[in-house]
C-alpha positions in Angstrom: 117.9 107.5 91.7 116.1 110.7 90.8 119.0 113.4 90.9 120.7 110.8 88.2 116.8 109.9 85.3 117.9 114.7 85.8 121.4 113.8 84.3 120.4 111.4 81.7 117.8 113.9 81.0 119.0 117.3 80.9 122.3 115.1 79.0 118.9 114.2 76.3 117.7 117.3 75.4 121.3 119.0 75.3 122.0 116.3 72.2 118.3 117.5 70.8 119.1 120.7 70.9 122.9 120.9 69.2 120.8 118.3 65.7 117.8 121.2 65.3 120.7 124.3 65.5 121.7 122.2 62.7 118.4 121.5 61.5 118.8 117.5 61.6 115.7 115.5 60.4 116.7 113.2 63.3 119.7 112.5 65.9 120.7 108.5 67.1 121.8 108.2 70.3 123.7 105.3 71.9 123.1 104.9 75.9 127.0 104.8 76.9 127.7 107.8 75.0 124.7 109.6 76.5 125.4 108.1 79.9 129.5 108.7 79.4 128.8 112.9 78.5 126.1 112.6 81.5 128.8 111.2 84.0 129.3 108.2 85.7 130.2 106.2 82.3 131.9 103.3 82.7 132.7 102.8 86.6 131.5 100.7 89.4 128.2 102.9 90.2 127.1 103.1 86.2 123.0 104.2 86.2 123.0 102.2 82.9 120.0 100.3 83.8 118.0 104.3 84.0 119.8 105.9 80.8 118.1 103.8 78.9 115.0 104.1 80.9 114.6 107.9 80.4 116.0 107.0 76.8 112.8 104.5 76.0 110.5 107.0 78.0 111.2 109.8 76.0 110.4 108.1 72.6 107.0 109.4 70.4 105.9 108.0 67.6 108.4 107.7 64.6 111.6 107.5 67.0 112.6 103.8 66.2 115.3 101.2 67.9 118.1 100.8 66.0 120.0 99.0 67.8 118.5 97.0 72.1 121.0 94.9 73.0 120.4 91.6 74.2 119.8 92.3 77.5 117.5 95.1 77.3 119.5 97.9 78.8 123.0 98.0 77.9 125.4 100.8 76.6 124.8 99.1 72.7 120.9 100.9 72.9 121.0 103.4 70.4 117.9 106.0 69.6 116.6 107.3 66.7 114.9 110.1 67.5 113.0 112.5 65.3 113.9 116.0 65.1 112.1 118.9 66.7 110.9 117.5 69.2 
């Protein structure tokens, strides 16, 4: 479980870094895409709740949830993160 959290956090920060290299003011990240990039999704042993939890924990004051799945933590969770981080 801790390894999955580390993988999601690393994948999230890789997305931040890519966007900051392009001088973007923000980056929108969808949990399904992040999980796919980190590995293990889709699949029977996916860790979508952990992926969403990492995304939510990394939110700061000016970040915002653009889309929340009906059941809370799912592949459609989309968060706009303001840059730089």
